[in-house]
C-alpha positions in Angstrom: 79.2 117.2 -5.0 80.7 116.6 -1.6 82.6 119.9 -1.6 79.4 121.8 -2.3 77.7 120.1 0.5 80.6 121.0 2.8 80.3 124.7 2.0 76.6 124.8 2.7 76.9 123.3 6.2 75.7 125.0 9.5 77.2 128.4 10.5 79.4 128.4 13.6 78.9 131.4 15.9 81.6 132.2 18.4 80.4 134.5 21.3 83.0 136.3 23.4 81.8 138.0 26.5 84.2 140.6 27.9 83.8 141.2 31.6 84.9 144.5 33.2 87.8 144.3 35.5 87.0 144.4 39.3 89.2 145.9 42.0 90.9 143.9 44.7 88.7 142.7 47.5 89.5 142.1 51.2 91.4 145.3 52.4 88.8 147.7 53.9 87.7 145.4 56.7 91.2 145.1 57.9 91.4 148.8 58.5 88.1 148.7 60.5 89.3 145.7 62.4 92.6 147.4 63.3 90.7 150.5 64.6 88.5 148.2 66.7 91.5 146.4 68.1 93.2 149.7 68.9 90.1 150.9 70.7 89.8 147.7 72.7 93.4 147.9 73.6 93.0 151.5 74.8 89.9 150.4 76.8 91.7 147.6 78.5 94.7 149.8 79.2 92.3 152.3 80.9 90.7 149.5 82.9 94.2 148.4 84.0 95.2 151.9 85.0 92.1 152.4 87.0 92.7 149.2 88.8 96.4 149.7 89.4 96.3 153.3 90.7 94.9 154.9 93.8 92.7 158.0 94.1 95.6 160.3 94.3 97.3 159.1 91.2 94.0 159.0 89.3 93.6 162.6 90.2 97.0 163.3 88.7 96.1 161.5 85.5 92.9 163.5 85.2 94.8 166.8 85.7 97.3 165.6 83.1 94.6 165.9 80.4 93.1 169.1 81.6 94.5 172.5 82.2 93.7 172.8 85.9 95.9 175.9 86.5 94.5 178.6 84.3 97.1 181.1 85.5 100.1 178.9 84.4 101.5 178.9 80.8 103.3 175.6 81.1 102.1 172.6 79.1 99.4 170.3 80.6 100.7 167.4 82.6 103.6 169.3 84.2 104.3 169.0 87.9 104.8 165.2 88.2 101.2 164.1 87.8 102.2 160.4 87.5 103.9 160.6 90.8 100.7 161.5 92.5 101.4 165.3 92.6 98.9 167.7 91.1 98.6 171.5 90.9 96.1 171.3 93.7 98.5 169.8 96.2 99.8 172.3 98.9 103.4 173.3 98.9 105.9 174.0 96.1 106.8 171.4 93.4 110.3 170.8 92.4 111.7 170.4 88.9 114.9 168.8 87.6 115.9 172.0 85.9 115.1 175.7 86.2 116.2 178.7 88.2 115.0 179.0 91.8 113.0 182.1 92.6 112.3 183.8 95.9 109.1 185.8 96.2 108.8 188.4 98.9 105.5 189.5 100.2 102.1 188.7 98.8 102.2 187.3 95.2 100.8 189.9 92.9 102.7 189.2 89.6 103.0 185.7 88.2 106.7 185.0 87.3 107.1 182.5 84.4 110.5 181.3 83.3 111.4 181.3 79.7 111.5 177.5 79.4 107.9 176.5 80.3 108.4 172.9 79.4 110.7 172.2 82.3 109.2 174.5 84.9 106.5 173.0 87.2 103.1 174.6 87.1 102.4 177.2 89.8 100.7 175.4 92.7 97.2 176.4 93.4 95.7 176.3 96.8 92.3 177.0 98.1 91.9 180.6 99.0 89.1 182.7 100.3 90.6 186.1 99.3 91.6 187.6 96.0 93.0 185.5 93.2 96.6 184.5 93.8 96.5 184.7 97.5 96.6 181.9 100.0 94.5 181.8 103.1 97.2 183.2 105.2 97.9 186.0 102.8 94.1 186.7 102.6 94.1 187.1 106.4 97.0 189.5 106.1 95.3 191.4 103.4 92.1 191.8 105.4 94.1 193.0 108.3 95.9 195.6 106.2 94.2 199.1 105.8 92.9 199.9 102.4 95.6 202.6 101.8 98.4 200.2 102.6 97.2 197.5 100.2 97.8 199.6 97.0 101.5 200.0 97.6 104.1 197.3 97.1 104.7 194.9 99.9 107.8 195.7 102.0 110.5 193.0 102.4 109.9 190.7 105.2 113.4 191.3 106.6 112.8 195.0 107.0 111.0 196.1 110.2 107.5 197.4 109.7 107.0 201.1 110.3 103.6 200.5 112.1 103.5 196.9 113.5 99.9 197.4 114.6 98.7 197.8 111.0 99.9 194.3 110.0 99.2 191.9 112.9 100.7 188.5 112.6 98.2 185.9 111.3 98.6 183.7 114.3 97.9 186.6 116.7 94.9 187.6 114.6 93.5 184.1 114.7 94.0 183.9 118.5 92.5 187.4 118.9 89.4 186.3 116.9 89.1 183.1 119.0 89.3 185.0 122.3 86.7 187.5 121.0 84.3 184.7 120.1 84.8 183.0 123.5 84.2 186.3 125.3 81.0 186.9 123.2 79.7 183.5 124.2 80.5 184.0 127.8 78.8 187.3 127.8 75.7 185.8 126.3 75.7 183.0 128.9 75.9 185.6 131.7 73.0 187.6 130.2 70.9 184.4 130.0 71.7 183.4 133.6 70.8 186.9 134.9 67.5 186.8 133.0 66.6 183.3 134.3 67.4 184.4 137.9 65.2 187.5 137.7 62.3 185.5 136.2 62.7 182.7 138.8 62.4 185.2 141.6 59.6 187.4 140.1 57.4 184.4 139.2 57.7 182.7 142.6 55.0 184.1 145.0 57.1 183.2 148.0 60.1 185.2 146.7 58.4 188.0 144.7 58.6 190.5 147.6 62.4 189.8 147.8 63.1 190.8 144.2 64.2 194.3 145.3 66.8 192.6 147.5 68.4 190.9 144.5 70.9 192.8 142.4 72.4 191.2 139.3 74.9 193.1 137.2 77.9 192.5 134.9 81.2 193.9 136.1 84.7 193.7 134.6 85.4 190.7 136.9 82.3 188.8 135.7 78.6 188.3 136.7 78.0 189.7 140.2 74.9 188.6 142.1 74.3 190.5 145.4 71.7 189.7 148.1 71.0 192.8 150.1 69.3 193.5 153.4 66.3 195.7 153.3 64.5 197.7 155.9 63.0 195.2 158.3 63.8 192.4 155.9 67.3 191.2 156.9 68.9 188.0 155.6 70.8 187.4 158.8 69.8 188.1 162.3 71.4 191.1 163.8 75.0 190.1 164.4 74.3 186.5 163.3 75.8 184.3 160.6 72.8 182.0 159.9 70.5 182.7 156.9 66.8 182.9 157.7 64.3 180.8 155.8 63.4 183.5 153.2 67.1 184.2 152.5 67.8 180.4 152.2 65.1 180.0 149.6 66.4 182.9 147.6 70.0 181.6 147.9 68.8 178.2 146.7 67.4 179.7 143.5 70.7 181.5 142.9 72.5 178.2 143.3 70.2 176.5 140.7 71.1 179.1 138.1 74.9 179.4 138.7 75.5 175.6 138.9 74.9 175.4 135.2 77.8 177.6 134.4 81.5 176.5 134.6 82.9 179.8 136.0 84.9 180.0 139.2 83.1 181.8 142.1 84.3 184.5 144.5 82.1 185.2 147.6 82.5 188.3 149.7 80.6 189.4 152.8 79.9 193.1 153.5 78.6 195.0 156.5 77.4 198.5 157.1 79.4 201.1 159.2 77.6 200.3 162.4 80.2 199.3 165.0 80.1 195.6 166.0 78.9 195.0 169.5 80.4 192.3 171.6 83.6 190.3 170.9 84.8 190.3 167.3 84.5 192.9 164.6 82.8 193.6 161.3 85.7 191.8 159.6 84.8 188.6 161.4 81.1 189.0 160.8 81.4 189.6 157.1 83.9 186.7 156.7 81.6 184.3 158.6 78.5 185.3 156.5 80.5 184.8 153.3 81.5 181.3 154.5 77.9 180.5 155.5 76.9 181.4 151.9 79.6 179.1 150.5 78.3 176.2 152.6 74.7 176.8 151.4 75.7 176.9 147.7 77.7 173.7 148.0 74.8 172.0 149.7 72.5 173.2 146.8 74.8 171.5 144.2 77.5 174.0 143.3 80.9 172.3 143.1 83.3 173.0 145.9 86.2 173.1 143.4 84.7 176.2 141.8 85.2 178.3 144.9 88.0 180.7 144.1 87.8 182.9 147.2 85.7 183.5 150.3 86.4 186.8 152.0 85.0 189.4 154.4 85.2 193.1 153.4 83.6 194.6 156.5 82.5 198.2 155.7 85.4 198.9 153.3 83.2 198.6 150.1 79.9 200.3 150.8 77.2 200.0 148.2 75.5 203.2 149.4 78.4 205.4 150.2 76.5 208.5 151.3 74.6 206.4 153.8 77.1 204.2 155.6 74.5 202.7 158.0 71.9 201.9 155.3 70.7 198.3 155.5 71.6 197.9 151.8 75.3 197.9 152.7 74.8 194.6 154.5 75.0 192.2 151.7 76.7 189.1 150.3 78.1 189.2 146.8 78.6 186.2 144.6 80.8 186.8 141.5 81.1 184.4 138.6 84.6 185.2 137.4 85.1 185.6 133.6 87.2 182.9 131.9 88.0 185.2 129.0 88.3 189.0 129.8 86.6 190.9 127.0 89.5 193.3 126.3 92.4 191.1 127.3 95.6 191.8 125.3 96.8 189.1 123.0 100.1 187.6 123.9 
């Protein structure tokens, strides 16, 4: 009876739940963190380099990561960038190894050694001429005739067949400078001459003396001449004192020429009429030139600018076919050129 009751007891159910296997956790974040730490280290290294280097070395670092010299076939970073030297620096760069080369004449072919890794990059300099030429070579190229540029450059040791075709760059630069100075001086002379003419023509008291004023440019410089006219002399007959009208005209001349820095040469001239009394036309012309000098200095022209004061008598007639014409009696004031326009370059 008891065994039967034991077999008919409650059913025992055993439930087994099988879970799927999961992978290992905790590895991916370490890779991301390592990348982050690496980036931060690179960032702080960059900050340290920027703080520890000057502008010249930073420029070298920048050139290390960029191919600045497009004509060179060496690897980027050659040419001692960490020493502050870059391909933009003037002058040649030295390398620990390599075969020295000597280039004669303008550089037209780029010579690259077989071992590019140890050869410094070809230095690049600022140039205004064709690619591969320095400023000096560009000057020489511009100074060379077109027909001579096509041929190969002759060795520097060999004498040139036509030296005038290839002037030295220093002489060319000096010649250009002298030409510019001469041009400016010429413009200053033209401006002074125009100002003097306008000052005389617009002054009612001097307008009738405009025909007694002659302004011209001569090889020596700017020449201003005050002439006698019929019944309108500047000096009394045989005298050395300027009359009032001539003094007013001379004062206007002084106001114009005192603005220029040129040295001054004054010369007195007479006609061929023989001098009466003691003395001669030489003495008279010299005394009139000296009287003109005194008036110019009184009007503000510096005494140190006076180069010469001379009397020419009747040896340099203005109107040669009329030796006794009043126009031959004159005083000439010459502003001497500082730069002759066609002076040869030494």
